[in-house]
Structures are given as C-alpha cells and as structure tokens.
MARBA-3410 file (N, C-alpha, C, O; in Angstrom, 1 decimal):
120
2.7,34.3,14.4,3.3,35.2,15.3,4.7,35.7,14.8,5.0,36.8,14.9 ~ 5.4,34.7,14.3,6.8,35.1,13.8,6.7,36.2,12.7,7.4,37.2,12.8 ~ 5.8,36.0,11.8,5.6,37.0,10.7,5.2,38.4,11.2,5.6,39.4,10.7 ~ 4.3,38.3,12.2,3.8,39.6,12.7,4.8,40.4,13.5,4.9,41.6,13.4 ~ 5.6,39.7,14.3,6.5,40.4,15.3,8.0,40.4,14.9,8.7,41.3,15.3
8.5,39.4,14.2,9.9,39.3,14.0,10.3,39.6,12.6,11.4,40.2,12.4 ~ 9.6,39.2,11.6,10.1,39.3,10.2,10.3,40.7,9.8,11.3,41.0,9.1 ~ 9.5,41.7,10.3,9.7,43.1,9.9,11.0,43.7,10.6,11.4,44.7,10.1 ~ 11.5,43.0,11.6,12.7,43.5,12.2,14.0,43.0,11.6,15.1,43.5,12.0 ~ 14.0,42.1,10.7,15.2,41.5,10.1,15.8,42.5,9.1,15.0,43.1,8.3
17.1,42.6,9.1,17.7,43.4,8.1,17.9,42.5,6.8,17.8,41.3,6.9 ~ 18.0,43.1,5.6,18.0,42.3,4.4,19.1,41.2,4.4,18.8,40.1,3.8 ~ 20.2,41.4,5.0,21.3,40.4,4.9,21.0,39.2,5.8,21.5,38.2,5.6 ~ 20.1,39.4,6.8,19.8,38.3,7.7,18.4,37.7,7.4,17.9,36.8,8.1 ~ 17.8,38.2,6.4,16.5,37.7,6.0,16.6,36.5,5.2,17.2,36.5,4.1
15.9,35.4,5.6,15.9,34.2,4.8,15.3,34.4,3.4,14.5,35.3,3.2 ~ 15.7,33.6,2.5,15.3,33.8,1.1,13.8,33.6,0.9,13.3,34.0,-0.2 ~ 13.1,33.1,1.9,11.7,32.7,1.7,10.7,33.8,2.3,9.5,33.6,2.2 ~ 11.3,34.8,2.9,10.4,35.8,3.6,9.6,36.7,2.6,8.5,37.2,3.0 ~ 10.2,37.0,1.5,9.5,37.8,0.5,9.4,37.1,-0.9,10.3,36.3,-1.2
8.4,37.4,-1.6,8.4,36.8,-3.0,9.6,37.2,-3.8,10.0,36.4,-4.6 ~ 10.0,38.4,-3.6,11.2,38.9,-4.4,12.4,38.1,-4.1,13.2,37.7,-5.0 ~ 12.7,37.9,-2.8,13.8,37.1,-2.4,13.7,35.6,-2.9,14.7,35.0,-3.3 ~ 12.5,35.1,-2.8,12.2,33.7,-3.3,12.5,33.6,-4.8,13.1,32.7,-5.3 ~ 12.0,34.6,-5.6,12.2,34.7,-7.0,13.7,34.8,-7.3,14.2,34.2,-8.3
14.5,35.6,-6.6,15.9,35.7,-6.8,16.6,34.4,-6.5,17.6,34.1,-7.2 ~ 16.1,33.7,-5.5,16.8,32.4,-5.3,16.5,31.4,-6.4,17.3,30.5,-6.7 ~ 15.3,31.5,-7.0,15.0,30.6,-8.1,15.8,31.0,-9.3,16.3,30.1,-10.1 ~ 16.0,32.3,-9.5,16.9,32.7,-10.6,18.3,32.2,-10.4,19.0,31.8,-11.3 ~ 18.8,32.3,-9.2,20.1,31.8,-8.9,20.2,30.3,-9.1,21.2,29.8,-9.6
19.2,29.6,-8.8,19.1,28.1,-9.0,19.3,27.8,-10.5,20.0,26.9,-10.9 ~ 18.6,28.6,-11.3,18.8,28.4,-12.8,20.2,28.8,-13.3,20.8,28.1,-14.1 ~ 20.7,29.9,-12.8,22.0,30.4,-13.2,23.1,29.4,-12.8,24.1,29.3,-13.6 ~ 22.9,28.7,-11.7,23.9,27.8,-11.3,23.7,26.4,-11.8,24.4,25.4,-11.4 ~ 22.6,26.3,-12.6,22.2,24.9,-13.2,22.0,23.9,-12.0,22.5,22.8,-12.1
21.3,24.4,-11.0,21.0,23.6,-9.8,19.5,23.2,-9.7,19.0,23.2,-8.6 ~ 18.9,23.0,-10.8,17.4,22.7,-10.8,17.1,21.5,-10.0,15.9,21.3,-9.5 ~ 18.0,20.6,-9.8,17.8,19.4,-9.0,17.6,19.6,-7.5,17.2,18.7,-6.8 ~ 17.9,20.8,-7.1,17.7,21.2,-5.7,16.4,21.8,-5.4,16.1,22.2,-4.3 ~ 15.5,21.7,-6.3,14.2,22.4,-6.1,13.4,21.6,-5.0,12.6,22.3,-4.3
13.6,20.3,-4.8,12.9,19.6,-3.8,13.3,20.1,-2.4,12.5,20.3,-1.5 ~ 14.6,20.4,-2.3,15.1,20.9,-1.0,14.6,22.4,-0.8,14.3,22.7,0.3 ~ 14.6,23.2,-1.9,14.1,24.5,-1.8,12.6,24.5,-1.3,12.2,25.3,-0.4 ~ 11.8,23.6,-1.9,10.4,23.5,-1.5,10.3,23.1,0.0,9.5,23.7,0.7 ~ 11.0,22.1,0.4,10.9,21.6,1.8,11.3,22.7,2.8,10.7,23.0,3.8
12.4,23.5,2.4,12.9,24.6,3.3,11.8,25.7,3.4,11.5,26.2,4.4 ~ 11.2,26.0,2.2,10.2,27.0,2.2,9.0,26.6,3.0,8.5,27.4,3.8 ~ 8.5,25.4,2.9,7.4,24.9,3.7,7.7,24.9,5.1,6.8,25.1,6.0 ~ 8.9,24.6,5.5,9.3,24.6,6.9,9.2,26.0,7.6,9.2,26.1,8.8 ~ 9.2,27.0,6.8,9.1,28.4,7.4,7.7,28.7,7.8,7.4,29.7,8.5
6.7,27.8,7.5,5.3,28.0,7.9,4.5,28.4,6.7,3.3,28.6,6.9 ~ 5.1,28.6,5.6,4.3,29.0,4.4,3.4,27.8,4.0,3.8,26.6,4.2 ~ 2.3,28.1,3.5,1.4,27.0,3.0,1.8,26.6,1.6,2.5,27.3,0.9 ~ 1.4,25.4,1.2,1.6,25.0,-0.2,1.0,25.9,-1.2,1.6,26.1,-2.3 ~ -0.1,26.5,-0.9,-0.8,27.4,-1.8,0.1,28.6,-2.0,0.3,29.1,-3.1
0.7,29.2,-0.9,1.6,30.3,-1.0,2.8,30.0,-1.9,3.2,30.8,-2.8 ~ 3.4,28.8,-1.7,4.6,28.4,-2.4,4.3,28.3,-3.9,5.0,28.7,-4.8 ~ 3.2,27.6,-4.2,2.8,27.4,-5.6,2.5,28.7,-6.3,2.7,28.9,-7.5 ~ 1.9,29.7,-5.5,1.6,31.0,-6.1,2.9,31.7,-6.4,3.0,32.4,-7.4 ~ 3.9,31.6,-5.6,5.2,32.2,-5.8,5.8,31.6,-7.1,6.3,32.3,-8.0
5.8,30.3,-7.2,6.3,29.6,-8.4,5.6,30.0,-9.7,6.2,30.3,-10.7 ~ 4.2,30.1,-9.6,3.4,30.5,-10.7,3.7,31.9,-11.2,3.9,32.2,-12.4 ~ 3.8,32.8,-10.2,4.2,34.2,-10.6,5.5,34.3,-11.2,5.7,35.1,-12.2 ~ 6.5,33.6,-10.6,7.9,33.6,-11.1,7.9,33.1,-12.6,8.6,33.6,-13.4 ~ 7.2,32.0,-12.8,7.2,31.4,-14.1,6.6,32.3,-15.2,7.1,32.4,-16.3
5.5,32.9,-14.8,4.9,33.9,-15.8,5.8,35.0,-16.1,5.8,35.5,-17.2 ~ 6.6,35.5,-15.1,7.5,36.6,-15.4,8.7,36.2,-16.2,9.4,37.0,-16.8 ~ 9.1,34.9,-16.2,10.3,34.4,-16.9,10.0,33.8,-18.3,10.6,34.2,-19.2 ~ 9.0,33.0,-18.3,8.6,32.3,-19.6,9.7,31.7,-20.4,9.8,31.9,-21.6 ~ 10.7,31.0,-19.7,11.7,30.3,-20.4,11.5,28.8,-20.2,10.8,28.4,-19.3
12.1,28.0,-21.1,12.0,26.6,-20.9,12.7,26.1,-19.7,12.3,25.2,-19.1 ~ 13.8,26.8,-19.3,14.5,26.4,-18.1,13.6,26.7,-16.8,13.5,25.8,-15.9 ~ 13.0,27.8,-16.8,12.1,28.2,-15.7,10.9,27.2,-15.7,10.4,26.8,-14.6 ~ 10.4,26.9,-16.9,9.3,26.0,-17.0,9.6,24.6,-16.4,8.9,24.0,-15.7 ~ 10.8,24.1,-16.8,11.3,22.8,-16.3,11.5,22.8,-14.7,11.1,21.9,-14.1
12.0,23.9,-14.2,12.2,24.0,-12.8,10.8,24.0,-12.0,10.7,23.3,-11.0 ~ 9.8,24.8,-12.5,8.5,24.8,-11.9,7.8,23.4,-12.1,7.1,23.0,-11.2 ~ 8.0,22.8,-13.2,7.4,21.5,-13.4,8.0,20.5,-12.4,7.2,19.6,-11.9 ~ 9.3,20.5,-12.1,9.9,19.6,-11.1,9.3,19.9,-9.8,9.0,19.0,-9.0 ~ 9.0,21.2,-9.5,8.4,21.5,-8.2,7.0,21.0,-8.1,6.6,20.5,-7.0
6.2,21.2,-9.1,4.9,20.7,-9.1,4.8,19.2,-9.0,4.0,18.6,-8.3 ~ 5.7,18.5,-9.8,5.8,17.1,-9.7,6.2,16.6,-8.3,5.6,15.6,-7.8 ~ 7.0,17.3,-7.6,7.5,16.9,-6.3,6.4,17.1,-5.2,6.2,16.3,-4.4 ~ 5.8,18.3,-5.2,5.0,18.7,-4.1,3.6,19.1,-4.5,2.7,19.3,-3.6 ~ 3.3,19.3,-5.7,2.1,19.9,-6.2,0.9,18.9,-6.0,1.0,17.7,-5.9
-0.3,19.5,-6.1,-1.5,18.8,-6.1,-2.1,18.8,-7.5,-1.6,19.5,-8.4 ~ -3.1,18.1,-7.7,-3.7,18.1,-9.1,-4.1,19.5,-9.5,-4.0,19.8,-10.7 ~ -4.6,20.3,-8.6,-5.0,21.7,-9.0,-3.8,22.5,-9.4,-4.0,23.6,-10.0 ~ -2.6,22.1,-9.0,-1.4,22.9,-9.3,-0.9,22.6,-10.7,0.0,23.4,-11.2 ~ -1.3,21.6,-11.3,-0.9,21.3,-12.7,-1.1,22.4,-13.6,-0.4,22.6,-14.6
-2.2,23.2,-13.4,-2.6,24.3,-14.3,-1.6,25.4,-14.3,-1.6,26.3,-15.1 ~ -0.6,25.4,-13.3,0.4,26.4,-13.3,1.2,26.4,-14.6,1.8,27.3,-15.1 ~ 1.3,25.2,-15.2,2.1,24.9,-16.4,1.3,25.2,-17.7,1.8,24.9,-18.8 ~ 0.1,25.8,-17.6,-0.7,26.1,-18.7,-0.3,27.5,-19.3,-1.1,28.4,-19.4 ~ 1.0,27.7,-19.6,1.4,28.9,-20.3,2.2,28.5,-21.5,2.7,27.4,-21.6
2.4,29.4,-22.4,3.1,29.2,-23.7,4.6,29.5,-23.5,5.0,30.6,-23.1 ~ 5.4,28.4,-23.7,6.8,28.5,-23.6,7.4,27.8,-24.8,6.9,26.8,-25.3 ~ 8.4,28.4,-25.4,9.1,27.8,-26.6,10.4,27.1,-26.1,11.1,27.6,-25.2 ~ 10.7,26.0,-26.7,10.0,25.3,-27.8,8.8,24.6,-27.2,8.8,23.9,-26.2 ~ 7.7,24.8,-27.9,6.4,24.3,-27.4,6.3,22.8,-27.3,5.6,22.2,-26.5
7.0,22.1,-28.3,6.9,20.6,-28.2,7.6,20.1,-26.9,7.2,19.1,-26.3 ~ 8.7,20.7,-26.5,9.4,20.3,-25.3,8.6,20.7,-24.1,8.5,19.9,-23.1 ~ 8.0,21.9,-24.1,7.1,22.3,-23.0,5.9,21.3,-22.8,5.5,21.0,-21.7 ~ 5.3,20.9,-24.0,4.2,20.0,-23.9,4.6,18.6,-23.3,3.8,18.0,-22.6 ~ 5.8,18.2,-23.7,6.3,16.9,-23.1,6.5,17.0,-21.6,6.1,16.1,-20.9
7.1,18.1,-21.2,7.3,18.3,-19.8,6.0,18.4,-19.0,5.8,17.8,-18.0 ~ 5.1,19.1,-19.6,3.7,19.3,-19.0,3.0,18.0,-18.8,2.5,17.7,-17.8 ~ 3.1,17.1,-19.9,2.5,15.8,-19.8,3.1,14.9,-18.8,2.4,14.2,-18.0 ~ 4.4,14.9,-18.7,5.2,14.1,-17.7,4.8,14.5,-16.3,4.6,13.7,-15.4 ~ 4.8,15.8,-16.1,4.4,16.4,-14.8,3.0,16.0,-14.4,2.8,15.6,-13.3
2.1,16.2,-15.3,0.7,15.8,-15.0,0.6,14.4,-14.6,-0.1,14.0,-13.7 ~ 1.2,13.5,-15.4,1.2,12.1,-15.1,1.8,11.8,-13.7,1.2,11.0,-12.9 ~ 2.9,12.4,-13.4,3.6,12.2,-12.1,2.7,12.7,-10.9,2.6,12.0,-9.9 ~ 2.1,13.8,-11.1,1.2,14.3,-10.0,0.0,13.4,-9.8,-0.4,13.1,-8.7 ~ -0.6,13.1,-10.9,-1.8,12.2,-10.8,-1.5,10.9,-10.2,-2.3,10.3,-9.5
-0.3,10.3,-10.6,0.1,9.0,-10.1,0.4,9.1,-8.5,-0.1,8.3,-7.8 ~ 1.0,10.2,-8.1,1.4,10.4,-6.7,0.2,10.7,-5.9,0.2,10.3,-4.7 ~ -0.9,11.3,-6.5,-2.0,11.6,-5.7,-3.2,10.7,-5.8,-4.4,11.1,-5.6 ~ -3.0,9.5,-6.2,-4.1,8.5,-6.4,-4.8,8.2,-5.1,-6.0,8.0,-5.1 ~ -4.1,8.2,-4.0,-4.7,7.8,-2.8,-4.8,8.9,-1.8,-5.3,8.7,-0.7
END
C-alpha cells in the first residue's frame, strides 16, 4: 500500500535511500567512498525494514556489483551476502574481479560463512 500510494508523492530530498535502485546504489557508493563497509549489516537491516524482500535487496546488490566490478565493491557485497544471504545468493559473487586471488579468497570465505549459517 505504501509503495502504491505514498512513494510516488515523495520529493527526492525526502525520499529514503532505499526507494529506488539508483538511490540504493548511490548509498552503496557513498559507503565505499567513506570506507564504511562495516555498516553494510545496518544498511541491509534498514532496507529490509522498508518492506523490501531479501530477493529485491540481493538483486540490487548484484546489479550494483556488476556495474562496479572493483575489489572494494566485491568485498562489500560479499559482506552483505555473508550477513543476510542464502545459499542461492552466493552466486552473486561469480564475477571476475581483479586481483583474482583476493576475490577468490573472499568468495570462498563468504560461501563458507553462508553455508555454516544456513545449516539448520
């Protein structure tokens, strides 16, 4: 109901960062620019509290990562997947990022963390 009736009436300055993919991507860029990647868990929790599904959030993260393809963006998304992702979300990290050995280590650590967290 909120999305249908209220979101379209918000002016850009009053629009929360999670209402459009563009604003969410800009907030992720700002997180990287400010070296605040450790706040990704709070970002995820806030985004999910708006009523967005985990699928929607993971799709935003995947789209953003593909458009950036940097090791910093990769690490940020890996932290998000490790924190809230499901086993099916691990494949978001199946992109080529340099340095590849660092990306592979992050990918492995994230896969292990998600699998361990989702055992039960």
